[in-house]
C-alpha positions as CSV (number, residue, x, y, z in Angstrom):
1,X,71.0,-89.5,15.3
2,X,70.4,-86.9,12.8
3,X,70.2,-83.5,13.2
4,X,66.7,-81.9,14.3
5,X,65.4,-80.0,11.1
6,X,63.5,-78.0,13.2
7,X,65.6,-75.5,15.0
8,X,67.1,-74.7,11.8
9,X,64.0,-74.1,9.7
10,X,63.0,-72.0,12.8
11,X,66.7,-69.9,12.6
12,X,66.0,-70.1,9.3
13,X,62.2,-68.3,9.6
14,X,63.6,-65.7,12.0
15,X,65.8,-64.5,9.4
16,X,63.7,-64.2,6.9
17,X,61.4,-62.0,8.6
18,X,64.4,-60.0,10.5
19,X,64.8,-59.1,6.5
20,X,61.6,-58.3,5.6
21,X,61.5,-56.0,9.0
22,X,65.3,-54.2,7.8
23,X,63.7,-54.0,4.1
24,X,60.4,-51.6,5.5
25,X,60.5,-48.0,5.3
26,X,58.7,-48.1,8.7
27,X,60.8,-48.2,12.2
28,X,60.2,-51.4,14.6
29,X,61.3,-51.7,18.1
30,X,60.8,-54.1,21.0
31,X,61.2,-52.3,24.8
32,X,61.0,-54.2,28.0
33,X,59.2,-53.1,31.0
34,X,61.8,-50.4,32.2
35,X,61.8,-49.1,28.5
36,X,65.1,-50.5,27.7
37,X,65.6,-51.4,23.1
38,X,65.7,-55.5,22.9
39,X,65.2,-55.1,19.7
40,X,65.1,-53.0,16.5
41,X,65.2,-53.1,12.4
42,X,67.7,-51.3,10.3
43,X,65.8,-48.0,9.9
44,X,66.1,-47.6,13.4
45,X,69.7,-48.7,13.6
46,X,70.7,-46.4,10.9
47,X,68.6,-43.6,12.4
48,X,70.7,-43.7,15.8
49,X,73.6,-45.1,13.9
50,X,74.7,-48.1,16.1
51,X,74.6,-51.8,15.8
52,X,71.8,-54.4,17.4
53,X,74.3,-54.9,20.0
54,X,75.2,-51.4,20.9
55,X,71.0,-50.3,21.2
56,X,70.3,-53.3,23.3
57,X,69.9,-52.0,26.6
58,X,69.6,-48.9,25.7
59,X,66.8,-46.2,26.3
60,X,65.1,-43.0,24.4
61,X,67.7,-40.4,26.8
62,X,70.5,-42.5,24.8
63,X,69.4,-41.2,21.5
64,X,66.5,-38.6,21.3
65,X,66.1,-35.3,23.9
66,X,63.6,-36.0,26.6
67,X,63.5,-32.6,27.7
68,X,62.3,-31.8,24.5
69,X,60.8,-35.0,23.6
70,X,58.4,-35.9,26.8
71,X,55.8,-37.8,24.6
72,X,57.9,-41.1,24.0
73,X,57.9,-41.5,27.7
74,X,54.9,-40.6,28.4
75,X,53.3,-43.1,25.5
76,X,55.7,-45.7,26.7
77,X,54.3,-45.9,30.3
78,X,50.9,-45.4,29.0
79,X,50.9,-48.6,27.1
80,X,52.7,-50.7,29.9
81,X,50.8,-49.1,33.1
82,X,47.5,-49.4,31.3
83,X,48.3,-52.2,29.3
84,X,46.6,-50.5,26.2
85,X,47.2,-50.1,22.5
86,X,47.3,-46.3,21.3
87,X,48.6,-44.1,17.8
88,X,49.4,-40.9,18.0
89,X,52.0,-37.9,16.5
90,X,55.2,-37.9,18.5
91,X,57.7,-35.2,17.9
92,X,61.8,-36.1,18.5
93,X,64.6,-34.5,18.9
94,X,68.0,-36.5,17.6
95,X,71.0,-36.2,20.5
96,X,73.2,-36.7,17.3
97,X,71.9,-33.6,15.2
98,X,69.1,-31.7,16.8
99,X,67.0,-32.5,14.4
100,X,63.0,-32.3,14.9
101,X,61.3,-35.1,13.2
102,X,57.8,-35.9,13.0
103,X,56.3,-39.7,13.2
104,X,53.1,-40.8,13.3
105,X,53.3,-44.3,16.0
106,X,51.6,-47.4,16.8
107,X,52.5,-49.0,20.4
108,X,51.1,-51.7,22.2
109,X,51.7,-54.1,24.7
110,X,53.4,-57.7,24.3
111,X,53.2,-60.6,26.0
112,X,54.7,-64.4,26.5
113,X,53.2,-67.2,25.9
114,X,51.8,-67.7,29.2
115,X,50.2,-64.4,29.2
116,X,52.4,-61.9,31.0
117,X,53.4,-58.5,29.8
118,X,57.2,-58.6,28.9
119,X,57.2,-55.3,27.5
120,X,56.1,-52.9,24.3
121,X,56.6,-53.7,20.5
122,X,56.4,-50.3,18.4
123,X,56.3,-49.7,14.7
124,X,56.3,-45.3,13.7
125,X,56.6,-43.9,10.5
126,X,58.4,-40.7,9.3
127,X,55.6,-38.2,8.7
128,X,58.3,-35.0,8.7
129,X,57.8,-34.2,5.0
130,X,54.3,-34.8,5.7
131,X,54.2,-32.2,8.4
132,X,56.5,-29.2,6.7
133,X,53.7,-29.7,3.8
134,X,50.8,-29.9,6.4
135,X,52.4,-26.1,7.7
136,X,53.1,-24.9,4.1
137,X,49.2,-25.4,3.0
138,X,48.0,-24.4,6.4
139,X,50.1,-20.6,6.1
140,X,49.4,-20.7,2.7
141,X,45.7,-21.5,3.4
142,X,45.8,-18.7,6.1
143,X,47.5,-16.0,3.7
144,X,45.3,-16.3,1.6
145,X,42.3,-16.2,3.5
146,X,43.2,-13.2,4.7
147,X,43.9,-12.0,1.5
148,X,40.5,-12.5,0.8
149,X,39.1,-11.4,4.0
150,X,40.6,-7.3,3.0
151,X,40.7,-7.4,-0.5
152,X,38.2,-4.4,-1.6
153,X,36.3,-7.0,-3.8
154,X,33.5,-9.5,-3.6
155,X,35.0,-12.6,-4.0
156,X,32.5,-16.0,-4.4
157,X,32.6,-19.5,-5.9
158,X,28.8,-20.4,-7.7
159,X,27.3,-23.9,-8.6
160,X,25.6,-24.3,-11.8
161,X,22.6,-24.0,-9.7
162,X,23.6,-20.6,-8.4
163,X,24.3,-21.6,-4.9
164,X,27.0,-19.4,-3.5
165,X,29.9,-22.1,-2.1
166,X,32.0,-19.6,-0.3
167,X,31.6,-15.8,0.2
168,X,34.4,-13.6,1.2
169,X,34.0,-11.1,3.8
170,X,32.8,-8.2,1.4
171,X,30.4,-10.5,0.4
172,X,28.7,-11.1,4.0
173,X,29.0,-7.3,4.7
174,X,27.0,-6.8,1.5
175,X,24.6,-9.4,2.7
176,X,24.6,-8.1,6.2
177,X,25.3,-12.0,7.4
178,X,27.4,-14.9,8.3
179,X,29.4,-16.7,5.5
180,X,27.8,-19.8,7.1
181,X,24.2,-18.3,6.3
182,X,24.9,-17.8,2.8
183,X,26.5,-21.1,1.5
184,X,24.6,-23.6,-0.4
185,X,22.1,-20.1,-0.4
186,X,21.0,-18.7,-4.1
187,X,21.0,-15.9,-5.7
188,X,16.6,-15.3,-5.9
189,X,17.0,-16.4,-2.1
190,X,19.7,-13.7,-1.0
191,X,19.1,-10.4,-3.1
192,X,15.5,-8.1,-3.6
193,X,14.1,-9.6,-7.1
194,X,15.3,-6.6,-8.6
195,X,18.7,-7.2,-8.7
196,X,19.1,-11.1,-7.9
197,X,18.7,-12.0,-12.2
198,X,21.0,-9.3,-12.7
199,X,24.1,-11.9,-11.7
200,X,22.7,-14.7,-14.0
201,X,23.2,-12.8,-17.5
202,X,27.0,-13.3,-17.0
203,X,27.0,-16.5,-14.8
204,X,25.0,-18.5,-18.0
205,X,27.3,-17.8,-20.4
206,X,30.3,-19.1,-18.0
207,X,28.4,-22.7,-17.2
208,X,27.3,-22.7,-20.8
209,X,30.5,-21.7,-22.9
210,X,32.8,-22.7,-20.2
211,X,34.7,-19.2,-20.8
212,X,35.4,-15.9,-18.7
213,X,32.8,-13.8,-18.6
214,X,32.8,-9.9,-17.6
215,X,30.8,-7.0,-17.0
216,X,29.1,-4.3,-15.5
217,X,26.4,-5.3,-12.6
218,X,24.3,-4.1,-9.8
219,X,23.5,-5.4,-6.7
220,X,21.1,-4.4,-3.9
221,X,22.6,-4.4,-0.1
222,X,20.4,-5.0,3.0
223,X,19.5,-0.8,3.4
224,X,18.1,-1.2,-0.3
225,X,20.9,0.9,-2.0
226,X,22.2,0.2,-5.2
227,X,26.2,-1.1,-6.1
228,X,27.4,-1.3,-9.6
229,X,30.3,-4.0,-10.0
230,X,32.5,-4.7,-12.3
231,X,32.7,-8.5,-12.4
232,X,35.1,-10.6,-13.9
233,X,33.7,-14.4,-13.6
234,X,36.1,-17.8,-14.4
235,X,34.7,-21.8,-14.7
236,X,36.1,-23.5,-12.6
237,X,36.2,-27.4,-11.9
238,X,35.8,-29.1,-8.4
239,X,38.3,-32.7,-8.0
240,X,35.0,-33.8,-8.1
241,X,34.1,-32.5,-11.9
242,X,31.7,-30.4,-10.5
243,X,31.3,-27.5,-12.7
244,X,31.5,-24.5,-11.1
245,X,32.4,-20.5,-10.9
246,X,35.0,-17.8,-9.4
247,X,33.3,-14.6,-9.5
248,X,35.6,-11.5,-8.6
249,X,33.6,-8.5,-8.0
250,X,35.1,-4.9,-8.0
251,X,33.1,-2.3,-6.6
252,X,32.7,0.7,-8.9
253,X,29.5,2.9,-8.1
254,X,31.6,6.0,-7.5
255,X,33.1,5.5,-11.0
256,X,29.2,4.6,-12.3
257,X,27.8,8.1,-10.1
258,X,30.5,10.1,-11.8
259,X,29.7,8.2,-15.2
260,X,26.0,8.8,-14.7
261,X,26.9,12.4,-13.6
262,X,29.1,13.2,-16.5
263,X,26.4,12.3,-18.8
264,X,23.7,14.4,-17.4
265,X,26.2,17.1,-17.6
266,X,26.3,16.3,-21.7
267,X,22.6,16.2,-22.2
268,X,21.8,18.6,-19.7
269,X,21.6,22.5,-18.8
270,X,23.3,23.5,-16.2
271,X,20.8,25.8,-14.5
272,X,17.1,24.4,-15.0
273,X,18.4,20.9,-15.4
274,X,16.5,20.4,-19.0
275,X,17.7,18.8,-21.8
276,X,20.5,20.9,-23.8
277,X,20.5,22.3,-27.6
278,X,23.2,19.7,-28.7
279,X,21.1,16.9,-26.8
280,X,17.8,18.5,-27.8
281,X,18.8,18.3,-31.9
282,X,20.2,15.1,-31.2
283,X,16.8,13.7,-30.6
284,X,14.5,15.5,-32.7
285,X,16.8,14.1,-35.4
286,X,16.4,10.8,-35.0
287,X,12.5,11.3,-34.4
288,X,12.5,13.0,-37.6
289,X,14.5,9.6,-39.3
290,X,11.6,7.3,-37.6
291,X,8.6,9.6,-38.9
292,X,10.1,9.5,-42.2
293,X,9.9,6.0,-42.4
294,X,6.5,5.3,-40.2
295,X,4.5,8.8,-42.3
296,X,4.2,10.3,-38.3
297,X,3.9,13.9,-37.6
298,X,5.7,15.9,-34.6
299,X,5.4,19.6,-34.3
300,X,8.7,21.7,-32.9
301,X,7.8,24.1,-30.6
302,X,10.2,26.9,-30.0
303,X,9.5,30.3,-27.3
304,X,11.5,32.3,-25.3
305,X,10.3,34.8,-22.5
306,X,9.3,38.4,-23.0
307,X,10.9,40.8,-22.5
308,X,13.5,39.0,-20.2
309,X,16.1,42.0,-20.7
310,X,14.0,43.9,-18.5
311,X,13.5,40.9,-16.0
312,X,17.2,41.5,-15.9
313,X,17.9,44.9,-15.8
314,X,15.0,45.5,-13.3
315,X,15.9,42.4,-10.4
316,X,19.5,41.5,-11.4
317,X,20.4,38.4,-13.3
318,X,20.4,36.0,-10.2
319,X,17.0,36.5,-10.3
320,X,16.4,36.2,-14.2
321,X,18.1,32.9,-13.3
322,X,15.6,31.8,-10.9
323,X,12.6,33.2,-13.7
324,X,14.2,30.8,-16.2
325,X,14.4,27.6,-13.4
326,X,10.6,28.2,-12.4
327,X,9.6,28.4,-16.1
328,X,11.1,25.4,-16.5
329,X,9.1,23.5,-13.9
330,X,6.3,25.1,-14.9
331,X,6.3,24.3,-18.2
332,X,7.0,20.6,-17.5
333,X,3.7,20.1,-15.7
334,X,2.1,20.8,-18.8
335,X,3.6,18.8,-21.2
336,X,3.4,15.2,-21.6
337,X,5.6,12.4,-20.9
338,X,6.8,12.1,-24.2
339,X,7.4,15.2,-25.0
340,X,10.8,16.9,-24.6
341,X,11.4,20.3,-23.0
342,X,15.0,22.3,-24.0
343,X,16.9,25.2,-23.1
344,X,18.2,26.4,-26.4
345,X,20.3,29.1,-25.0
346,X,19.5,32.5,-22.5
347,X,16.0,32.6,-22.4
348,X,15.5,30.4,-25.3
349,X,13.5,27.2,-25.2
350,X,11.8,24.7,-27.2
351,X,9.6,21.6,-26.9
352,X,9.4,18.6,-29.5
353,X,5.9,16.9,-29.6
354,X,6.5,13.5,-31.3
355,X,3.3,12.0,-33.1
356,X,1.6,14.9,-32.7
357,X,-0.8,17.1,-34.7
358,X,-0.3,21.1,-35.4
359,X,-3.9,21.8,-34.4
360,X,-3.4,19.6,-31.0
361,X,0.2,21.2,-30.8
362,X,-1.9,24.8,-30.9
363,X,-4.3,23.6,-28.2
364,X,-1.5,22.2,-26.0
365,X,0.6,25.7,-26.6
366,X,-2.4,27.7,-26.0
367,X,-2.6,26.0,-22.7
368,X,1.2,26.3,-21.4
369,X,1.1,29.8,-22.0
370,X,-2.1,30.6,-19.9
371,X,-0.6,28.3,-17.4
372,X,2.6,30.0,-17.1
373,X,1.2,33.3,-17.1
374,X,-0.6,32.1,-14.3
375,X,1.7,30.5,-12.7
376,X,4.2,33.9,-11.4
377,X,7.8,33.6,-9.8
378,X,7.1,35.3,-6.2
379,X,9.8,37.6,-5.2
380,X,12.2,38.3,-2.1
381,X,9.5,41.4,-1.4
382,X,6.7,39.4,-1.4
383,X,5.6,41.2,-4.6
384,X,5.0,38.5,-7.7
385,X,6.7,38.1,-10.9
386,X,4.2,37.3,-13.9
387,X,6.0,35.9,-16.8
388,X,4.6,35.6,-20.1
389,X,5.9,33.7,-23.3
390,X,5.8,33.8,-26.9
391,X,6.0,30.8,-28.8
392,X,6.0,29.5,-32.4
393,X,5.1,26.3,-33.7
394,X,5.4,24.1,-37.0
395,X,5.0,20.5,-38.5
396,X,7.6,19.0,-39.6
397,X,7.9,18.1,-43.5
398,X,8.9,14.7,-45.5
399,X,12.0,14.1,-44.7
400,X,12.4,18.0,-43.6
401,X,16.3,18.0,-41.6
402,X,16.2,19.6,-38.6
403,X,18.2,23.1,-39.2
404,X,15.4,23.7,-42.1
405,X,12.4,22.9,-39.3
406,X,14.6,24.5,-36.4
407,X,14.4,27.9,-38.8
408,X,10.8,27.8,-39.7
409,X,10.2,27.6,-36.0
410,X,11.6,30.6,-35.2
411,X,10.8,32.5,-37.8
412,X,6.9,31.4,-36.6
413,X,8.7,33.0,-32.8
414,X,8.9,36.1,-34.4
415,X,5.8,36.6,-35.9
416,X,4.5,36.0,-32.5
417,X,6.7,38.8,-31.5
418,X,5.4,40.9,-34.1
419,X,2.1,40.2,-32.8
420,X,2.7,42.0,-29.5
421,X,4.0,39.1,-27.3
422,X,2.1,36.7,-24.8
423,X,0.8,34.7,-27.8
424,X,1.4,31.2,-29.8
425,X,1.7,31.3,-33.8
426,X,1.4,28.2,-36.1
427,X,1.9,27.3,-39.6
428,X,1.8,23.9,-41.0
429,X,5.1,23.2,-43.6
C-alpha cells in the first residue's frame, strides 16, 4: 500500500507558510484563551531571545514589564472577552533590556473549525523609529511656533492670489483678529484701501520673477495708525507645486520717524519751522533750471523785519523769537500752496513765487505787507506789537544763477529800506 501523499503535501505547505512568516519583518504570534503563546514567527523569537519550544506556554510576563506595558494584557482581554478585532498602538518594555518600544498591533479572535473561540492571533509592526521621528518633528514644530509667535516681526505665507496661508501672532495683533480669521483672506479684505495695495508692490515681482524681494512697506493697524516695515519676501513652492511667498517684516516705524525728523531738521528752520536757507536755495536752483527749459518766469522776494534790533533790545530775545514765529505764520496764511517761504537767517526771509510775473508778485507782496502790519503780536501785558516788513522783488533773468538773482533781490530790499521801510521795491531782470 502506497503512503498517502496528502500529509506530506500539507506538511510541505505548512513549512512554506512558516518560512514566509519567518521572513517577514513584522511580529506574528498566536495565543490561547489564557494569553499563553502557542506560536510566534522568527522575528518574535529573536526579540525575546528564545526558541519556539521555550516560548510556547509562556505569557507576556516572561518577556515584558507588564507594570509599564499593561496595554498588552488589556487589549488581549478585550479581543478574547468581546471577540472583537482591534488595531491599536502599544508601548512595550522588554524585560531583557528595559528598552521602550512602540508597536502598531492588530489583534483578532481565533476560532477552531467548529466555530469555538480558541485564542487570538496578532501582528505587530515596530514603529519606534517612526515615533521618535514624529516626536522630534513635534518638538521642532513646537519650537518653531514659539519662535514665530515671539519673534519681533510679522511672518506670514501667501499664495499668488494674495491670500494668507499662515500668519504669526504679530500679524494677528496688527489686524486685531485671530489667525483662523485671517487665513484664506486677501490683503484688500484685511487692510484699509490706503495700505492694502502696498504689499503687492513687492508680492507681484516675487511671483513674476521667482526671486527674493526686499523693501519698505507701510501698513495701517486696526486703530488707523501707520506702521512702517522693512520686508523681505522669499519665493517658496509647496509640496503640491503651489507657488507661495514667505514674508518677514520688521517694524522700522521708529527708525522711519527718526529719518523723517532728521530730514525735517535738514530742510527746516529750528525756530519757525519754515524751510531753511540751504533747502530754499536747492529748490530755487531746480526751479531756475525748469524755467530755462520751459521759458517760464518766477519771482524771488527777499524781506526782513523793520527795526528788529529795536524789538530785541526793548522786549528781549525770547519775544523777538516769538515775533519771528508769528511773522512766519502770518505770511503762510497769505501765500499760495506752490509758493516757497524760508527763513534765511536772523530776521531775513525769502519767498520763491514760481511761474509768476513781476507785476503779479508785486501785488501779492503788497497784500503780504499789509496783512503783516494788520496782524500784531499780542504782548504779555495786553498790549500789541505791530510788525512791519520791507521787501525787495526781482524777476529771474535768462539762465541767471541763483547767487546773482539773490544779490539783486537783496539790493532791492536795501532800496526799500532806504525808501523809509514798510514798503515793497521791485525790479525786472
